[in-house]
N, C-alpha and C positions, 0 to 999 in steps of 0.2 A: 410161622409168624416172624421168625428172624429174617427170613428172605424178604418179606414185605417191608419191614422196617429198613433193612439195608437199601432196597430199592428207593424208598421214600427218601432216605439220607442222600443217595446218589443224586436223585432228581433235584433235591433241594440245594445241594452243593453246586450242581451244574447250573441252575438258574442263578445262583449267587455270583458265580464266575462270569456268566454272560452279563449280568447286570453291572458288575464291576468293569468288565471289558468295555461294555457299551459306553461307559463314562469317560473312556480315554479316546474315543474316536473323534473324527472330524465331522462337523455338520455337513449334511447332504448338500451338495452343490458348491462347496467351498474347497478351494485348493490351497495346500500349504506350500511355503517357500521351499524350493529345491536348491541345492548347492549351499546349504546352511553350514556355517562353522561355529560350533558351540563355544569354542574358546573366545572367539570375537564377541559373542553375545554375553559373556559373563561380566560381572560388575553391577553397577547401580542404574536402575531405570526409574524415571518419575512418571506417575500416572497423569496423563493430560485429560483424559476423558474415560468414562466407563458407562455401561449399562448398569442400572441399579442392581445390587445384590445384597443379601442380608449380612454378609460377613464384612461388607465395607460401608454399610449404610451410616450416613452422617460424618464420614471421615474426610479430612482435608489433609494436605501435605503427604499424600500417599506415595510410597516408594517401595521397590522390591530390589533386593540385592542377591545376586547368584554367584556362588563360589563353588569351585571344583572340589570334590570329595576324593578321598584316597581310593574308594571303591569304584570310581568312574562316574558316580552320580553327582548331583549338585545340591548344595545346601541352599535353601531359599529362606530369605529374611524379609517379611513384609511388615511395614509399619505405617501408621497413619494417625493423625491427631484428632481426638474427639473434643469438640467444643463443649459438648453436653456434660462430660465428666472432667473436662480440662486436663487430659492427660493423653499420653501415647498408648495406642493399642498396637501390640506386636505379636506376630505369630511366626513360628519357624516350621519349616517343612523340609521335604526332600523331593527331588525330581530325578527322572531318569529318561534317557533317549528312548523313543520308541519308533517303529516304522523303519523304512529303508535308510541306508547310509546317506547322509546329506539332506535328509527330510527334516524340516523344522517342526517336529512334533516330539512333545515330552508327555510324561505322565507325572503328575504332582500329587503329593499327599501332605496334608496337614493333620490328618487323623487316620493313621495306619489301621486297617489295611485298605482304606478306601482311597482310590486315585481318581483323578479327574484329568481330562485331556487339556493340554496347553499347547495351542497351534499358532505358530507365527504364520500369518497369511499375507503380510506385506512387510517388507524390510528394506531399509536404506542399505543395499548390497555393497556400496562403496565404503561407507564409514560406519555402519551400525549404529546410527544416531537416532533413528525412530523405527517404530514397529506398530503393526496392527495385529493384535493377538486375540484369538477367540478360545472358548472352552469347548466342551463336547456338544454344545447345542448353540443355537442362535440367540439364547438368553444371555450369553456371556460374551462381552466384547470390551477390549481396552485399546486405547491409544496410549503408547509409551514412548518416552524420549529420554535421552541422556541428560538433558537440561530441563529445568522446571517450566520452561516456555518452549513452544514450537511455532514456527512461522505459519501464519495463517494460510498461505498458499499450500503448504504441505498438509495441514490439518484438512483442508478442503479436498485435496487428492485422496486422502485416507477416508474421508467421510464418502466420497463418491464410490470408491471401491467397496466400502462396507455396505453401502445402499445397494450396489449392484449384486452383492452376494445375498441380499435379502435381510440384513440387519435392520432393526428399528433405530436408525440414526437420530431420529427426531426426539427419542427418549434418552439420548446420551446426557450424562451429568458431566459438566466441565469442572475439573478439580482445581481448587484454589491451593496456592502454595505460599504461605505467609511465614512459616517457621523455618 
C-alpha cells in the first residue's frame, strides 16, 4: 500500500513540475532575441499595448520596473491605474534568467512557486528603447517602451512581427498614459 501511495505522489509531483516548466516556455514557432544583455534591459518600461489578460484588465498607465537582486535575479514591480477604483494597483515579483546565455528568456513569479515565461521576441538592440514580449503562449503579448509613447512606424513594425508569429494583433489594447 505504501508503494502505491509513493508512486502516486511521484507521478503527481512530476506532472506538477511539467506543468510549471511548461509555463516558462516559448510559444511554438516564436523565436526569442539572442545576444540579450539583461543589465541594459533593467529599469522602467511603459506598456504601449497588450493582449487582454485578467491581471491587467481595466488598467491604464501601466509600467514595469526591473532591478537587479543580490542573488542574480531581478525584482519586478508592476503598476497600473484603475479608473474603476480610482487608485493604483501594484504587484511585486521576481524573475530569473532561463535558457542559454544571451537568450532573452526569463521566468517570472508573482505567486511563488508558480512561474510564467517572459520572452523578449523583438528588441531595439542599439538602445533598448522598445521591445515586443510574449508569455508562455500566444495569449500573452506586450509592446513595451522606455517612454510613454512610441513612434507609429515602430509600433507598425512590431505589429507586423507579432502578426507573422501568429499573435492576434487585432485584439491588442492600446494603453493610455495620463498620470
